[in-house]
C-alpha positions as CSV (number, residue, x, y, z in Angstrom):
1,X,-3.2,4.2,-12.8
2,X,-0.4,5.5,-10.7
3,X,3.2,4.4,-11.4
4,X,5.3,3.2,-8.5
5,X,8.2,5.6,-8.8
6,X,10.8,7.3,-6.6
7,X,10.3,10.0,-4.1
8,X,9.9,13.7,-5.0
9,X,13.2,14.5,-3.3
10,X,14.7,15.5,-6.7
11,X,12.1,18.4,-7.0
12,X,14.2,21.0,-5.3
13,X,13.0,24.4,-4.1
14,X,15.3,26.1,-6.6
15,X,14.6,23.9,-9.7
16,X,16.0,25.6,-12.9
17,X,14.6,24.2,-16.1
18,X,16.5,24.6,-19.3
19,X,13.7,24.3,-22.0
20,X,16.1,22.9,-24.6
21,X,17.2,19.9,-22.5
22,X,15.5,16.5,-22.8
23,X,12.9,16.0,-20.2
24,X,12.4,12.7,-18.2
25,X,9.1,11.6,-16.7
26,X,9.4,11.0,-12.9
27,X,5.7,10.7,-11.9
28,X,2.5,10.0,-13.7
29,X,-1.0,10.1,-12.4
30,X,-4.3,9.6,-14.3
31,X,-7.3,11.4,-12.6
32,X,-10.4,9.1,-11.9
33,X,-13.4,9.3,-14.1
34,X,-15.3,11.0,-11.3
35,X,-12.6,13.5,-10.5
36,X,-14.1,16.9,-9.6
37,X,-12.3,20.0,-10.8
38,X,-9.2,20.6,-8.6
39,X,-6.0,22.8,-8.7
40,X,-3.2,20.7,-9.9
41,X,-1.0,21.5,-6.9
42,X,-3.8,20.2,-4.6
43,X,-4.2,17.2,-6.8
44,X,-0.5,16.3,-6.5
45,X,0.0,17.1,-2.8
46,X,-2.5,14.4,-2.0
47,X,-0.6,11.8,-4.0
48,X,3.1,12.4,-3.8
49,X,5.2,11.5,-0.8
50,X,7.2,14.6,0.4
51,X,5.3,16.6,-2.1
52,X,4.6,19.8,-0.2
53,X,2.4,22.3,-1.9
54,X,5.3,24.9,-2.0
55,X,7.7,22.5,-3.7
56,X,5.0,21.5,-6.2
57,X,4.1,25.1,-7.0
58,X,7.8,25.8,-7.6
59,X,8.0,22.8,-9.9
60,X,5.0,24.2,-11.8
61,X,6.6,27.6,-12.2
62,X,9.7,25.9,-13.5
63,X,7.6,24.1,-16.2
64,X,8.0,20.7,-14.6
65,X,4.3,19.9,-14.3
66,X,2.4,18.8,-17.4
67,X,-1.3,18.1,-17.9
68,X,-1.9,15.9,-21.0
69,X,1.6,16.7,-22.2
70,X,1.4,20.5,-21.9
71,X,3.1,22.6,-19.2
72,X,0.6,24.0,-16.7
73,X,0.8,26.4,-13.7
74,X,-0.2,25.4,-10.2
75,X,-3.8,26.9,-10.6
76,X,-4.7,24.6,-13.5
77,X,-7.9,22.6,-12.8
78,X,-7.5,18.9,-13.1
79,X,-10.4,17.2,-15.0
80,X,-11.6,13.6,-15.2
81,X,-9.0,11.3,-16.9
82,X,-6.4,14.1,-17.1
83,X,-2.8,12.6,-17.3
84,X,-0.7,14.7,-14.9
85,X,3.0,14.1,-15.1
86,X,6.1,15.6,-13.3
87,X,9.1,15.8,-15.6
88,X,12.8,16.7,-14.9
89,X,15.9,17.4,-17.0
90,X,17.6,14.3,-15.8
91,X,16.3,10.7,-15.7
92,X,15.1,9.1,-12.5
93,X,17.7,7.8,-10.1
94,X,18.5,4.3,-11.2
95,X,18.4,1.6,-8.6
96,X,20.7,-1.4,-9.1
97,X,18.8,-4.6,-8.4
98,X,21.2,-7.0,-6.6
99,X,20.0,-10.7,-6.7
100,X,19.8,-12.2,-3.3
101,X,18.8,-15.6,-2.1
102,X,16.0,-14.8,0.3
103,X,14.3,-18.3,0.2
104,X,11.0,-16.8,-1.0
105,X,7.8,-18.8,-0.1
106,X,6.5,-19.3,-3.6
107,X,3.1,-21.1,-3.4
108,X,2.4,-21.1,-7.1
109,X,4.4,-20.5,-10.4
110,X,3.9,-21.1,-14.1
111,X,5.3,-19.5,-17.2
112,X,3.3,-16.3,-16.8
113,X,3.3,-15.5,-13.1
114,X,4.0,-16.6,-9.6
115,X,2.4,-16.0,-6.2
116,X,4.5,-15.3,-3.1
117,X,3.4,-15.6,0.5
118,X,5.3,-12.6,1.9
119,X,6.5,-12.7,5.5
120,X,6.2,-9.7,7.7
121,X,9.2,-7.4,7.7
122,X,10.0,-7.9,4.0
123,X,10.0,-4.7,2.0
124,X,8.4,-5.3,-1.5
125,X,10.7,-3.1,-3.7
126,X,13.9,-1.1,-3.2
127,X,13.8,2.5,-2.3
128,X,13.6,4.9,0.6
129,X,16.6,3.4,2.5
130,X,15.7,-0.2,1.6
131,X,17.9,-0.9,-1.4
132,X,18.7,-4.5,-0.6
133,X,16.9,-7.5,1.1
134,X,13.6,-6.7,-0.6
135,X,11.1,-9.0,-2.4
136,X,12.4,-7.6,-5.7
137,X,16.0,-8.6,-4.8
138,X,14.7,-12.1,-4.0
139,X,12.8,-12.3,-7.3
140,X,16.0,-11.2,-9.2
141,X,17.8,-14.2,-7.7
142,X,14.9,-16.5,-8.5
143,X,14.9,-15.3,-12.1
144,X,18.7,-15.2,-12.5
145,X,18.7,-18.0,-15.1
146,X,15.7,-16.8,-16.9
147,X,16.8,-15.2,-20.3
148,X,13.6,-13.0,-20.4
149,X,14.3,-11.5,-17.0
150,X,15.0,-7.7,-17.3
151,X,17.6,-6.9,-14.6
152,X,17.1,-3.2,-15.2
153,X,13.5,-3.1,-14.2
154,X,13.4,-1.8,-10.7
155,X,9.8,-2.9,-10.2
156,X,10.3,-6.4,-11.7
157,X,6.9,-7.9,-12.3
158,X,5.1,-6.0,-9.6
159,X,1.4,-5.2,-10.2
160,X,0.5,-4.5,-6.6
161,X,2.2,-4.4,-3.2
162,X,1.5,-4.8,0.5
163,X,3.2,-2.9,3.4
164,X,6.5,-4.1,4.8
165,X,5.0,-5.3,8.1
166,X,1.9,-6.8,6.5
167,X,2.2,-10.5,5.6
168,X,0.4,-12.4,2.9
169,X,-0.1,-13.0,-0.8
170,X,1.5,-11.1,-3.7
171,X,1.2,-11.9,-7.4
172,X,4.2,-11.3,-9.6
173,X,4.0,-11.1,-13.4
174,X,6.8,-12.9,-15.4
175,X,6.0,-11.4,-18.8
176,X,5.1,-8.0,-20.1
177,X,1.7,-9.3,-21.3
178,X,1.0,-10.8,-17.9
179,X,2.0,-7.6,-16.2
180,X,-0.3,-5.5,-18.4
181,X,-3.3,-7.8,-17.9
182,X,-2.9,-8.2,-14.2
183,X,-2.4,-4.5,-13.7
184,X,-5.6,-3.9,-15.6
185,X,-7.4,-6.2,-13.2
186,X,-6.1,-4.3,-10.1
187,X,-6.9,-1.0,-11.8
188,X,-10.4,-2.1,-12.6
189,X,-10.9,-3.5,-9.2
190,X,-11.8,-7.0,-10.4
191,X,-9.3,-8.8,-8.2
192,X,-10.6,-10.5,-5.0
193,X,-8.6,-9.8,-1.9
194,X,-9.4,-10.6,1.7
195,X,-7.4,-9.6,4.7
196,X,-7.5,-10.7,8.3
197,X,-6.8,-8.0,11.0
198,X,-6.9,-7.7,14.7
199,X,-8.3,-4.3,15.7
200,X,-8.7,-2.3,18.9
201,X,-12.3,-2.3,20.4
202,X,-15.6,-3.9,19.7
203,X,-17.3,-3.0,16.4
204,X,-20.9,-2.1,16.8
205,X,-22.0,-3.9,13.7
206,X,-21.2,-7.4,12.6
207,X,-20.4,-6.1,9.1
208,X,-20.1,-2.8,7.3
209,X,-18.4,-0.7,4.7
210,X,-15.9,2.2,5.2
211,X,-15.8,4.7,2.4
212,X,-13.6,7.8,2.4
213,X,-10.9,9.4,0.1
214,X,-7.4,8.4,1.2
215,X,-4.4,10.6,0.6
216,X,-1.2,11.5,2.2
217,X,-1.6,13.5,5.4
218,X,-0.9,17.2,5.2
219,X,0.6,17.1,8.7
220,X,2.7,14.0,8.5
221,X,3.9,12.9,5.1
222,X,4.6,9.4,6.3
223,X,0.9,8.8,7.2
224,X,-2.2,8.5,5.0
225,X,-5.5,9.9,6.1
226,X,-9.2,10.1,5.1
227,X,-10.2,13.4,3.6
228,X,-13.7,14.8,2.9
229,X,-14.9,13.6,-0.6
230,X,-13.4,15.5,-3.5
231,X,-11.0,17.6,-1.5
232,X,-7.9,15.5,-1.4
233,X,-6.9,11.9,-2.0
234,X,-8.5,9.1,-4.0
235,X,-11.8,7.2,-3.5
236,X,-11.4,4.0,-1.3
237,X,-13.8,1.4,-0.2
238,X,-13.3,-1.3,2.5
239,X,-15.8,-3.9,3.5
240,X,-15.4,-5.7,6.9
241,X,-16.9,-8.6,8.7
242,X,-16.5,-9.4,12.3
243,X,-14.9,-12.9,12.7
244,X,-14.4,-13.1,16.5
245,X,-14.9,-10.7,19.4
246,X,-12.1,-11.0,21.9
247,X,-12.8,-8.6,24.7
248,X,-11.1,-5.3,24.1
249,X,-10.0,-6.4,20.5
250,X,-11.8,-7.9,17.5
251,X,-10.7,-10.2,14.7
252,X,-12.1,-8.9,11.5
253,X,-12.0,-9.8,7.8
254,X,-11.5,-6.9,5.4
255,X,-12.3,-7.1,1.7
256,X,-10.8,-4.4,-0.6
257,X,-12.8,-2.8,-3.3
258,X,-9.9,-0.4,-4.0
259,X,-6.2,-0.6,-3.3
260,X,-4.9,2.6,-1.7
261,X,-1.7,2.9,0.3
262,X,-2.4,1.8,4.0
263,X,-6.1,1.5,3.1
264,X,-7.2,-0.9,5.8
265,X,-5.0,0.7,8.4
266,X,-6.4,4.1,7.7
267,X,-10.0,3.2,7.2
268,X,-10.1,1.2,10.4
269,X,-8.6,4.0,12.4
270,X,-11.1,6.3,10.8
271,X,-14.0,4.4,12.3
272,X,-12.2,4.2,15.7
273,X,-10.8,0.8,15.5
274,X,-7.0,1.1,14.9
275,X,-5.1,-2.0,14.0
276,X,-3.5,-3.7,17.0
277,X,0.2,-2.7,17.3
278,X,0.1,-0.4,14.3
279,X,2.9,2.0,15.4
280,X,2.4,4.5,12.6
281,X,-1.3,5.0,13.4
282,X,-1.2,4.8,17.2
283,X,-2.2,1.1,17.7
284,X,1.0,0.4,19.7
285,X,-0.6,1.9,22.8
286,X,-3.2,0.6,25.1
287,X,-6.3,2.0,23.4
288,X,-9.0,-0.2,25.1
289,X,-9.2,-2.0,28.4
290,X,-8.6,-1.6,32.1
291,X,-6.1,0.6,34.0
292,X,-4.7,-2.4,36.0
293,X,-1.0,-2.9,35.7
294,X,-1.4,-6.6,35.0
295,X,-3.6,-5.9,32.0
296,X,-1.1,-3.3,30.7
297,X,1.7,-5.9,31.0
298,X,-0.5,-8.4,29.2
299,X,-0.9,-6.0,26.3
300,X,2.8,-5.4,26.2
301,X,3.5,-9.0,26.1
302,X,1.1,-9.2,23.2
303,X,2.9,-6.4,21.4
304,X,6.1,-8.5,21.9
305,X,4.5,-11.7,20.4
306,X,3.4,-9.8,17.3
307,X,5.7,-6.8,16.9
308,X,3.9,-5.3,13.9
309,X,0.5,-4.3,12.8
310,X,-1.7,-7.4,13.0
311,X,-2.7,-7.5,9.3
312,X,-2.4,-10.5,6.9
313,X,-3.3,-10.6,3.2
314,X,-5.0,-14.0,3.4
315,X,-6.6,-14.6,0.0
316,X,-6.1,-13.4,-3.5
317,X,-8.1,-14.0,-6.6
318,X,-7.7,-13.0,-10.2
319,X,-8.1,-14.1,-13.8
320,X,-5.1,-15.8,-15.3
321,X,-3.7,-13.4,-17.9
322,X,-3.2,-16.0,-20.6
323,X,-5.7,-18.9,-20.0
324,X,-8.5,-16.8,-18.6
325,X,-8.9,-19.3,-15.7
326,X,-10.1,-17.9,-12.5
327,X,-7.2,-18.3,-10.0
328,X,-7.8,-18.3,-6.2
329,X,-5.2,-18.7,-3.4
330,X,-5.5,-18.9,0.3
331,X,-2.8,-18.7,3.0
332,X,-2.4,-19.5,6.6
333,X,-2.4,-16.8,9.2
334,X,1.3,-16.5,10.2
335,X,2.5,-17.8,13.6
336,X,2.9,-14.4,15.3
337,X,-0.8,-13.4,14.6
338,X,-2.0,-16.9,15.5
339,X,-0.2,-16.6,18.9
340,X,-1.5,-13.2,19.4
341,X,-5.1,-14.2,18.9
342,X,-4.7,-17.3,21.1
343,X,-3.5,-15.0,23.9
344,X,-6.5,-12.9,23.7
345,X,-8.7,-16.0,23.7
346,X,-7.0,-17.2,26.8
347,X,-7.3,-13.8,28.5
348,X,-11.1,-13.5,28.0
349,X,-11.7,-17.1,29.0
350,X,-9.6,-16.9,32.2
351,X,-10.9,-13.7,33.7
352,X,-14.0,-11.5,33.8
353,X,-13.5,-8.3,31.9
354,X,-14.1,-5.1,33.9
């Protein structure tokens, strides 16, 4: 299971390690059971944001890369279930959690957990230039009078996350026991998650499965990509079903078997159906349709109606960490996506596609 931790920016090119100093863990990754032997520098470069191979190799030479608690060089071969950590002589940068009244849309809460319907544009946790106004800041305000609330936990109750511009359901643990048991469910892929997305193009099959290792792109560290199996990245599986064909776009339901960063966005692009208005992966351009100026203007108007990737985490199911009860939550598709879909319905009903 991969910890949600800070960027690799503290791993400098000229890292000097004083062996006698206390070391602090910054990153931890556990290799999958099916992990094929792979150099540790390749293993890490596919997982760590801004983790160039050169910087990782320098860190290994400085003694900062450990496998199962022992320092290794960059040519060490990672094996199944190896615990690979990156350590430094100073602790991780601490992020102060400032409670903010964000009027969170909490659809369920009990003594163990709560479920939030996150709006688009809300970052889940502080970091990378977003140190206030995040879901965690809102949770800190919500829990401000709770004596069990740990204000020093920068990942307060988080057991999973969704992207800033993706809307939908997120479960938050309120106790350490709940956090452990919910995290195990996400790690063991027993949670039930369904997303609704609008994608470019018409899918050839009414339903299907996309499989492909997902890792950070070697060309653009802000993007994820699909790699040949076993080379980079981690296994990922997405099942999809066509809900409605709308001319040059299609409304689909996606069911996650795994939970990799940008998984749906990357997998749908991989099969040639980039999410509508997904600026990071090229969906904010006219990818399908006519060359007529009126059509191009129509698409631009659609971009304005839903100024983000058209993706919503609609349902979420899991076993309650204390009672063992099966919990299932459903949420309405947000207004911007509803308006977007309605515009495409009107478009195909009012004119013949060319």
